[in-house]
N, C-alpha and C positions, 0 to 999 in steps of 0.2 A: 507066345502071344504078346502083343504090345501092351504096355502098361495102361494106356488110355482105353483100349478095347476091354481089357480085363476089368477096369473100374466101371465102365459102362454096363457090362454084363452083371457085375455085382449089384449095381444100383437097380437094374431091372429086376433081378431076383428078389432083392429086398422089397421093392415096391409091390411085387406080386404077393409076397409073403404078408406084408402089412395089409394090403387090400383084401386078401382072402380071410384074414383074421378079423377085420373090421366090417366086412361086407360092403365096403365103399370102393367103387371103381375109380380109376385114375381121373376120369372126367368130373366125378362128383367131388373128389378130394381137392381139386384146384378151383372149384366154383364154376359158374356157367361161362361158356364161351361167349364172345361178343354177339354171335348170331342168336344165342339163346336168351340174351338179356331182354328185359322188358324195355321196349323202346319208348315207353311213355314217361320214364324217369328222365327229367331234364337236369342239366347242371344247376348248381346253386345260383341264385340271383345275387346281384351286388349287395342287396339289403341283407340277405341271409349270411353272406360272407362277413359283412360288417358286424352284425350281431354276434356271430361266433367269435370274431376277432376281439371285440370289446369284452366279451365274457372271459376269454382266455386272459387278456391283459389285466382285467380287474382281479381275476383269481391269482395271477402271478403277483400283483401288487399286494394283495391281502396276505400272501405267504412270505412276502419280502421281510428280511430280518429287521428287527428294531435297531440293531447296530451293524449295518452291513460292512463288509470288508471293502477295501479300495476296488478289488476285482469285481465284487458284486455290484458296486456302483457303476463301474465301467460297463459291465454286462447289461445293466438296465438301460443305459444310454445307447449302447450298441444295438440292443434289441429294437429300440424305437427307430434308430437310424436305418437299420436293415429293413424294417417294415416300410419305411418311406421309399426304399429303393426296389423292393421285390414284391410289394403287395400286388395281388392279381388285378386289381382295378387301377389302371394307370392314372385316371383322373383323381381318384381317392388318394393315391400315393403322392401325387404332386401337391394336393391340398394339405396332406399331412406334413410334407416337407416344410410348407409355409407355416403351419401351426407350430412345428418344432422350432423353426427359426425364431418365431416371435415368443415362444414359451419353452426355453431350454429345459431338458429333463431335470427334475429335482428328485434325487434318490438318496438323500442323507439318512433316511430311516423309513420304516414301513409306513408310518403316518404321513410323512412328507411325500413319499412316492404315491401312495393311494390318493392323497388330496390333489397332487399334481395331475395324476391320470384322470381323476374325476373332472378337474377343471378343463383339461384339453378335450375330454370327451364332450363336455358341455359346449366348448367352442365349436366342435364339429357339429353337434346337434343343432346349435343355434343357426349355423350356416345352412342346415338342411330344413330349417323351420320346424324342428322337433322340440318336444318338451325338455326342460332342463331338470337334471337330477339334483336334489339338495345334497351337496357334498358333505354336510355334517352327518348324513346318514350312510356314508359310504361303508363304514365298517359293519353296520347292522345288515347291510345288503350283501356285502362281499367279504364278510369276516373269515377268520381262519377256517380252513377245512377241518373236518372231524376225522383225523387219521390216527390210528393206534401206533404206538411205539415210534413216534417221531417220523413216520413214513412220509409225511408231507414237508418236513424240514428240508431246507436246501442242503444241509449237511447230511441229512438222512440218518439212518441207524446202522450200527456196526453188526447188528444181529440179522443174519440172512434168513433165519427161521424163527421169527418172533412168536411168543406164546407156545412154545413147544417144549 
């Protein structure tokens, strides 16, 4: 018997064994098929993607180290450059490129990166006619995440099973 066929048969037997022990058939295990999906759910709007992106970026900035390495500084700059190239809203990406050109990334510390990000977020908000966030409150709004055992640190924890 060919090796590929043997592997396929083993996989099929294993799936049947798992499904019979869990009571979940193969269709349930992989979620609904496209024809079964609720067609009323629409893709995200440009505004929803924007809010989610800013939330992620502010969270990253809040977690940024007080004394970042050269690589961490480069990573912060590259993240912003990548966003300006692959962001799903092309109009937004082009605008962000202009914002970055006029306001190069400042990532010398957590405070500097958070303040810079707040400033450029306000530049974008101003261009959209939205309210401006007071940057002196950025850490109160986006402060460090509450994570046990350094789980949120960029360096992480060496303990793969904390509190055990």
